[in-house]
N, C-alpha and C positions, 0 to 999 in steps of 0.2 A: 610573806613579809616578816622581817626580823623584829624582835621585841623593841629594839631601840627606835626603829622607824615607826612602829605602832605607837610607842610612847610619845615620840616627837609629834606625830599627828594629833594625838590626844591633847598634848600641851597647847598646840596651835588652836584646836577647837575650844579648849577652856579659855584661852585668851580672847578669842572672838566672842564667846558667851559673856565674859566679864565686860568687855568693851561695849557690846550691845546693851547690856543691862545698865551700865553707867550712862550711856547715851539716852536711854529711855528715862532714867531718873532726871537727867539734866533737861530734857525736852519737856517733861510733864510738870515740872516744878511742884507746887503744893498739891496738885491734883493727882499725883502719881500713886501707884499701888506699891508703897514702900515695903510691906511685908513680903510680897511676892518677889520683888527685886532683891531683897535681902537674902531670901532663900536661893534665888538664882545665882547670886554672887558667892554664897557659901558653897554651893554645889560646884561652881567653877573653880573655886580655890581648892576644894578637896580633890577634884579630878586632876588639877595641875600638880598638886603635891603627890598624889599617887603615881602619876606618870613620871615625875622626877625621881621617885623612889625606884621605879623600874629601871630607869637609866643608871641610877647609882649602883643597884645590885648587879646589873649587866656589866658595868665597868669593873666592879670588884671581882666578878667571875673571870673577866678577861685578864685582869692583873694577876689573879691566882694562876691561870693557865700559863701566862708568860713566866711567872716565877718558877713553875714546875719545869718549863722548858729550859730555863737557865741553869738548872741543877745538873 
């Protein structure tokens, strides 16, 4: 699997994790485990950000290769 596909899969998983956590918070109301859900949401955000960084670097590398080819 190429890095972009792997990062894309990771971003989808992070989105699903965040959605599930938000749904649990909404469903449990005042009886929810807010500290655990906050940790889950922070982890999902960091995973998403890391995967977006992988895509950004891969894109920069691709643009550099295209630039070399154009010379």
